[in-house]
ZAMARGU-4260 file (C-alpha; in steps of 0.2 Angstrom, whole numbers, plus 5000, padded with zeros to 4 digits):
<rodrens>
0) 5000/5000/5000 | 5007/5017/4994 | 5004/5032/5005 | 5006/5049/4999 | 5010/5065/5009
5) 5009/5082/5002 | 5002/5099/5004 | 4993/5112/4993 | 5000/5129/4997 | 4992/5144/4989
10) 4994/5163/4992 | 4978/5171/4999 | 4972/5188/4993 | 4975/5199/5009 | 4957/5207/5007
15) 4949/5190/5008 | 4959/5183/5023 | 4944/5186/5035 | 4932/5179/5023 | 4942/5163/5022
20) 4945/5162/5040 | 4926/5163/5043 | 4923/5149/5030 | 4936/5138/5039 | 4928/5142/5056
25) 4912/5136/5049 | 4920/5119/5044 | 4929/5117/5060 | 4913/5121/5070 | 4902/5108/5062
30) 4894/5097/5074 | 4901/5082/5064 | 4917/5088/5055 | 4918/5072/5045 | 4901/5076/5037
35) 4902/5095/5036 | 4893/5100/5019 | 4908/5110/5013 | 4923/5098/5014 | 4915/5081/5020
40) 4931/5073/5025 | 4923/5057/5030 | 4917/5054/5012 | 4935/5053/5007 | 4939/5035/5008
45) 4958/5037/5004 | 4961/5050/5017 | 4970/5047/5034 | 4973/5065/5040 | 4970/5082/5034
50) 4973/5100/5040 | 4969/5118/5034 | 4980/5132/5041 | 4980/5150/5037 | 4998/5157/5040
55) 5001/5175/5040 | 5018/5183/5038 | 5023/5202/5036 | 5036/5197/5022 | 5027/5183/5013
60) 5009/5188/5015 | 4995/5176/5020 | 4996/5158/5014 | 4983/5144/5014 | 4991/5127/5018
65) 4980/5112/5014 | 4989/5096/5021 | 4984/5079/5015 | 4990/5061/5020 | 4981/5048/5009
70) 4982/5031/5001 | 4987/5029/4983 | 4991/5041/4969 | 4988/5060/4968 | 4976/5058/4953
75) 4965/5045/4962 | 4964/5056/4977 | 4960/5072/4967 | 4946/5063/4958 | 4939/5058/4975
80) 4941/5076/4982 | 4933/5084/4968 | 4918/5072/4968 | 4914/5075/4986 | 4920/5093/4989
85) 4919/5103/4973 | 4908/5117/4980 | 4919/5118/4996 | 4935/5118/4986 | 4929/5132/4974
90) 4923/5143/4989 | 4939/5141/4998 | 4951/5144/4984 | 4941/5159/4977 | 4950/5168/4991
95) 4967/5163/4984 | 4977/5172/4971 | 4977/5167/4953 | 4962/5155/4955 | 4955/5152/4938
100) 4938/5144/4940 | 4922/5154/4939 | 4911/5140/4947 | 4913/5123/4955 | 4908/5115/4939
105) 4925/5119/4931 | 4933/5103/4936 | 4949/5103/4925 | 4953/5121/4931 | 4951/5117/4949
110) 4961/5101/4948 | 4974/5110/4937 | 4976/5124/4950 | 4978/5111/4964 | 4991/5101/4954
115) 5001/5117/4951 | 5001/5121/4970 | 5007/5104/4976 | 5022/5104/4988 | 5029/5087/4991
120) 5040/5085/5007 | 5059/5085/5008 | 5058/5072/5022 | 5043/5063/5030 | 5038/5049/5042
125) 5024/5037/5042 | 5020/5028/5058 | 5009/5014/5052 | 5017/5009/5035 | 5007/4998/5023
130) 4990/5000/5031 | 4976/5009/5021 | 4962/5018/5030 | 4950/5004/5026 | 4962/4991/5033
135) 4965/5001/5049 | 4946/5003/5052 | 4942/4985/5048 | 4956/4979/5060 | 4950/4990/5074
140) 4932/4983/5072 | 4939/4966/5072 | 4948/4968/5088 | 4933/4976/5096 | 4922/4961/5092
145) 4935/4948/5097 | 4938/4957/5113 | 4919/4957/5116 | 4919/4938/5112 | 4933/4935/5125
150) 4924/4946/5138 | 4909/4934/5136 | 4920/4919/5139 | 4927/4927/5155 | 4909/4932/5161
155) 4904/4914/5158 | 4917/4908/5171 | 4928/4900/5157 | 4943/4911/5159 | 4954/4897/5167
160) 4954/4887/5151 | 4971/4884/5142 | 4977/4898/5131 | 4976/4886/5116 | 4958/4882/5119
165) 4953/4900/5121 | 4962/4904/5105 | 4953/4890/5095 | 4936/4897/5101 | 4941/4914/5095
170) 4946/4907/5078 | 4930/4897/5077 | 4920/4913/5081 | 4929/4923/5067 | 4927/4909/5054
175) 4909/4908/5058 | 4906/4925/5052 | 4904/4928/5033 | 4908/4946/5035 | 4926/4941/5041
180) 4931/4932/5025 | 4944/4946/5023 | 4953/4942/5039 | 4962/4927/5030 | 4969/4938/5017
185) 4981/4947/5027 | 4993/4955/5015 | 5011/4960/5021 | 5013/4978/5027 | 5027/4979/5015
190) 5034/4969/5001 | 5052/4962/5002 | 5058/4975/4990 | 5050/4989/5000 | 5059/4983/5016
195) 5075/4980/5007 | 5077/4996/4996 | 5078/5009/5011 | 5093/4999/5018 | 5101/4997/5001
200) 5100/5016/4999 | 5108/5019/5015 | 5122/5006/5012 | 5125/5014/4994 | 5126/5031/5002
205) 5138/5026/5015 | 5149/5016/5002 | 5149/5031/4990 | 5154/5043/5004 | 5168/5031/5009
210) 5174/5030/4991 | 5174/5049/4989 | 5182/5052/5006 | 5198/5058/4999 | 5189/5071/4988
215) 5176/5077/5001 | 5187/5077/5017 | 5194/5094/5014 | 5177/5102/5009 | 5169/5094/5024
220) 5183/5102/5036 | 5180/5119/5028 | 5161/5117/5030 | 5163/5112/5048 | 5174/5128/5051
225) 5162/5139/5042 | 5147/5131/5052 | 5155/5134/5069 | 5159/5152/5065 | 5141/5155/5060
230) 5134/5146/5075 | 5144/5157/5087 | 5136/5172/5079 | 5119/5165/5079 | 5106/5176/5089
235) 5096/5167/5102 | 5077/5169/5105 | 5074/5184/5117 | 5055/5185/5115 | 5048/5170/5124
240) 5031/5172/5115 | 5014/5180/5115 | 5003/5174/5129 | 4987/5177/5118 | 4995/5167/5104
245) 4999/5152/5115 | 4982/5152/5123 | 4974/5151/5106 | 4985/5136/5101 | 4981/5128/5118
250) 4962/5129/5115 | 4963/5117/5100 | 4975/5105/5109 | 4973/5090/5121 | 4954/5088/5118
255) 4947/5074/5129 | 4937/5066/5115 | 4953/5062/5105 | 4970/5054/5109 | 4978/5063/5094
260) 4985/5081/5091 | 4990/5091/5076 | 5006/5103/5075 | 5010/5116/5062 | 5026/5125/5062
265) 5033/5138/5050 | 5050/5144/5052 | 5062/5156/5043 | 5078/5148/5037 | 5094/5157/5042
270) 5099/5168/5027 | 5112/5163/5014 | 5115/5149/5003 | 5126/5140/5016 | 5112/5137/5028
275) 5099/5133/5014 | 5111/5120/5007 | 5115/5113/5024 | 5097/5111/5028 | 5093/5103/5012
280) 5107/5090/5015 | 5101/5086/5033 | 5083/5084/5027 | 5089/5072/5013 | 5098/5062/5026
285) 5083/5062/5038 | 5072/5056/5024 | 5084/5042/5020 | 5084/5036/5038 | 5066/5038/5040
290) 5062/5026/5026 | 5069/5012/5037 | 5057/5017/5052 | 5043/5004/5049 | 5039/4998/5066
295) 5029/5013/5072 | 5043/5024/5079 | 5054/5038/5073 | 5071/5039/5082 | 5062/5031/5097
300) 5047/5042/5096 | 5032/5030/5096 | 5018/5043/5093 | 5019/5050/5076 | 5006/5045/5063
305) 5011/5056/5049 | 5024/5070/5049 | 5034/5080/5036 | 5046/5094/5033 | 5045/5104/5017
310) 5056/5119/5011 | 5045/5132/5003 | 5048/5150/4995 | 5064/5144/4987 | 5071/5136/5002
315) 5069/5152/5013 | 5055/5145/5025 | 5053/5127/5032 | 5036/5120/5035 | 5033/5106/5047
320) 5017/5097/5050 | 5014/5083/5062 | 4999/5071/5067 | 5003/5063/5083 | 4997/5055/5099
325) 4996/5062/5116 | 4999/5080/5122 | 5010/5094/5115 | 5020/5094/5131 | 5024/5075/5130
330) 5028/5076/5111 | 5041/5090/5114 | 5048/5080/5128 | 5050/5065/5117 | 5059/5076/5104
335) 5071/5082/5117 | 5074/5065/5126 | 5074/5054/5111 | 5077/5063/5095 | 5087/5079/5100
340) 5101/5075/5088 | 5090/5074/5072 | 5079/5089/5076 | 5093/5100/5081 | 5102/5096/5065
345) 5086/5102/5056 | 5080/5117/5065 | 5097/5124/5070 | 5097/5131/5052 | 5081/5141/5056
350) 5080/5158/5064 | 5080/5160/5083 | 5082/5141/5087 | 5092/5139/5103 | 5111/5140/5100
355) 5119/5124/5094 | 5136/5117/5092 | 5142/5108/5077 | 5125/5106/5070 | 5119/5092/5081
360) 5123/5097/5099 | 5115/5109/5112 | 5100/5117/5103 | 5084/5107/5108 | 5093/5101/5124
365) 5089/5118/5131 | 5072/5113/5135 | 5065/5129/5141 | 5071/5139/5126 | 5066/5125/5114
370) 5048/5125/5120 | 5047/5144/5119 | 5054/5143/5101 | 5042/5129/5097 | 5027/5139/5103
375) 5032/5155/5095 | 5034/5147/5078 | 5019/5136/5079 | 5004/5141/5068 | 4986/5139/5073
380) 4977/5125/5065 | 4961/5131/5058 | 4954/5114/5053 | 4960/5097/5057 | 4953/5080/5053
385) 4958/5062/5058 | 4950/5047/5050 | 4952/5037/5066 | 4954/5049/5080 | 4953/5036/5094
390) 4968/5026/5089 | 4986/5028/5093 | 5000/5023/5082 | 5003/5008/5094 | 4985/5003/5094
395) 4984/5002/5075 | 5000/4991/5075 | 4992/4980/5089 | 4976/4978/5079 | 4986/4973/5064
400) 4996/4960/5074 | 4980/4953/5081 | 4973/4951/5063 | 4989/4944/5055 | 4991/4931/5069
405) 4973/4926/5071 | 4973/4911/5059 | 4991/4907/5057 | 4999/4893/5068 | 5007/4899/5085
410) 5016/4889/5098 | 5010/4891/5117 | 5022/4906/5121 | 5016/4915/5105 | 4998/4911/5109
415) 4999/4918/5126 | 5007/4934/5119 | 4993/4935/5106 | 4980/4934/5119 | 4988/4948/5129
420) 4985/4959/5115 | 4967/4961/5120
</rodrens>
């Protein structure tokens, strides 16, 4: 299963920002976001997560950022998007510059406009590799029904039966249901080639660097010297942020009815080709390594569903979007404790990030300054949609493991472990 991560980024007419903001507020305020009449996200069967963000900047002006994380190809998704949300798309993008359509009926003009404004990530991470929206939802329903069946066994006083017997009863229950015929056709999360290729690319890059070492060692030393000189002159964050801005962000976070959150960041890349080139190289390396993260974690962080970094405005700004489990505070703590090296290497090339040393060190380890910087550069999310807002990355993986092992032979130890998944 191929996943696609991208954004549609468009410039908003300054005179229409408030009109657009009100329109997005109407979408976000719908009693049922998935079924709202303008952009009925729940009708988009390929969509995992989506967000709409209005980002305003004195230099670059107002932008509309439409994040999409979906299954399959862009063309298939655009067809589905237009079929279900043509009127909403037309109304939304009528507030943006150079929008060519005069009505929602002008399908090709609308889709051509979207294609022209696609921004693909420089680096990205997928928490639950190889699972479509349909599969995630089906496996969640399966786990619920099997768990209820096991609860019935416990209530009937038969919980002392051997694990093998309990498992056989669960299997018989699943086989007895015609609507569970799909359970036996558990396709691999990844093909052998999909698992092999990321590691091959890393080995190839390492061997290439080794072969070229005599040629690159001197430029690398020069780069390190220039980097260190620039780091010593970097300014540090002096303004710890606007309280009103922080409170506006907090009101959309940590809502009790969901276990997930959304994060949108827009940062200025430090001026000069040196910093832009360094950041581009770091993102390339991060993306190379991230392709090997297929077990639900990124640098030890187990809570990221989809995340990506994209350089925009000719590499002068860096956009970061993340859909994650838990609270903002815990997410940032995970960054500091488990992924400090990688995130410092990325964001040390952006303005006001805590001062670093040789690209990888210090920086985010200054937790107070890092969190202040993160809040200051965070952008309010106007609309955010999750196709399975009650599931964590780990619970999606757990549900898949239950389904994958349901009908295959297991020894006694594996059977006990399987039953503990409920």
